[in-house]
C-alpha positions as CSV (number, residue, x, y, z in Angstrom):
1,X,112.3,-141.2,87.2
2,X,115.6,-141.9,89.1
3,X,113.8,-141.0,92.3
4,X,111.0,-143.4,91.6
5,X,113.5,-146.2,91.0
6,X,115.4,-145.4,94.2
7,X,112.1,-145.6,96.1
8,X,111.4,-149.0,94.4
9,X,114.7,-150.3,95.5
10,X,114.1,-149.0,99.1
11,X,110.8,-150.8,99.2
12,X,112.3,-154.0,97.9
13,X,115.1,-153.8,100.5
14,X,112.6,-153.3,103.3
15,X,110.6,-156.3,102.2
16,X,113.7,-158.3,102.0
17,X,114.7,-157.2,105.5
18,X,111.3,-158.2,106.8
19,X,112.0,-161.8,105.9
20,X,115.1,-162.0,108.1
21,X,117.8,-164.5,107.5
22,X,118.8,-167.8,109.1
23,X,115.4,-168.3,110.8
24,X,112.1,-169.9,109.9
25,X,109.9,-168.3,107.2
26,X,106.2,-168.7,106.5
27,X,104.5,-169.1,103.2
28,X,103.5,-165.4,103.4
29,X,107.2,-164.4,103.9
30,X,108.1,-166.4,100.9
31,X,105.4,-164.8,98.8
32,X,106.6,-161.4,99.8
33,X,110.1,-162.4,98.7
34,X,108.6,-163.5,95.3
35,X,107.0,-160.0,95.1
36,X,110.4,-158.4,95.7
37,X,112.0,-160.7,93.1
38,X,109.3,-159.8,90.6
39,X,109.9,-156.1,91.2
40,X,113.7,-156.4,90.8
41,X,113.3,-158.5,87.6
42,X,110.8,-156.1,86.1
43,X,112.9,-153.1,86.8
44,X,116.0,-154.9,85.4
45,X,114.0,-155.7,82.3
46,X,113.2,-152.0,81.8
47,X,116.9,-151.1,82.2
48,X,117.9,-153.8,79.8
49,X,115.3,-152.6,77.3
50,X,116.7,-149.1,77.5
51,X,120.2,-150.5,77.0
52,X,119.1,-152.6,74.0
53,X,117.5,-149.6,72.4
54,X,120.4,-147.3,73.2
55,X,118.2,-145.0,75.3
56,X,120.4,-145.1,78.4
57,X,124.0,-144.4,79.1
58,X,126.4,-147.2,79.9
59,X,127.1,-145.5,83.3
60,X,123.4,-145.5,84.2
61,X,123.0,-149.1,83.3
62,X,126.1,-150.1,85.2
63,X,125.1,-148.2,88.4
64,X,121.4,-149.1,88.3
65,X,122.0,-152.8,87.7
66,X,124.5,-152.7,90.5
67,X,121.9,-151.6,92.9
68,X,119.3,-154.1,91.6
69,X,121.9,-156.9,91.6
70,X,122.8,-156.1,95.2
71,X,119.2,-156.2,96.3
72,X,118.6,-159.5,94.5
73,X,121.6,-161.1,96.1
74,X,120.4,-159.9,99.5
75,X,117.0,-161.6,98.9
76,X,118.8,-164.7,97.7
77,X,121.0,-164.8,100.8
78,X,118.1,-164.4,103.2
79,X,116.1,-167.1,101.5
80,X,119.1,-169.4,101.3
81,X,119.9,-169.1,105.0
82,X,116.2,-169.4,106.1
83,X,114.2,-172.6,106.5
84,X,110.5,-173.4,106.2
85,X,108.4,-176.5,106.2
86,X,106.2,-178.2,103.6
87,X,105.1,-176.2,100.6
88,X,106.8,-173.1,102.0
89,X,110.2,-174.9,102.0
90,X,109.7,-175.9,98.3
91,X,108.8,-172.3,97.4
92,X,111.6,-170.9,99.5
93,X,114.1,-172.9,97.5
94,X,112.4,-171.8,94.2
95,X,112.5,-168.2,95.3
96,X,116.2,-168.4,96.2
97,X,117.1,-169.9,92.8
98,X,115.0,-167.3,91.0
99,X,116.7,-164.5,93.0
100,X,120.0,-165.9,92.0
101,X,119.0,-166.1,88.4
102,X,117.8,-162.4,88.4
103,X,121.1,-161.3,90.2
104,X,123.1,-163.2,87.6
105,X,121.3,-161.6,84.7
106,X,121.6,-158.1,86.2
107,X,125.3,-158.6,86.7
108,X,125.8,-159.7,83.1
109,X,124.0,-156.6,81.9
110,X,126.1,-154.4,84.1
111,X,129.3,-156.1,82.9
112,X,128.7,-155.0,79.3
113,X,125.9,-152.5,79.0
114,X,126.9,-151.5,75.5
115,X,126.2,-154.9,74.0
116,X,122.6,-154.3,72.6
117,X,122.0,-157.9,71.5
118,X,123.0,-159.2,74.9
119,X,120.9,-156.6,76.6
120,X,117.9,-157.7,74.6
121,X,118.4,-161.3,75.6
122,X,118.8,-160.3,79.2
123,X,115.6,-158.2,79.0
124,X,113.7,-161.2,77.7
125,X,115.1,-163.5,80.5
126,X,114.3,-160.9,83.2
127,X,110.7,-160.6,81.8
128,X,110.4,-164.4,82.1
129,X,111.8,-164.3,85.6
130,X,109.4,-161.4,86.6
131,X,106.5,-163.4,85.2
132,X,107.6,-166.6,87.1
133,X,107.9,-164.6,90.4
134,X,104.5,-163.0,89.9
135,X,102.9,-166.4,89.4
136,X,104.6,-167.8,92.5
137,X,103.6,-164.7,94.6
138,X,99.9,-165.4,94.1
């Protein structure tokens, strides 16, 4: 299970690296970033669910959310430093904001993984973020 999660993170980082940073991005590039954000948010929601139910250790939650947070911040940074035109620009800005939101939620979860009520709220927000990213990726 840990190996599968590490593979997911690797894929997300590769997609994020494909977008580049500071240059021009196409609508397709932005859609790929939404897909990466969706994956990060969904994985984070699973970790938060485990924390809320007490099925995971605090150390696992802290470490795993750290990796996911780092990946989300990388996506955010690349999107924030890139530029696009027309609808792609609007979507780039939305994706950057969503990546920032996901990163923030992941960081909050990692800060206090033992707070089950907070973990449940974070899980729900990450599920909403994953759904929003999935809609935008289509």
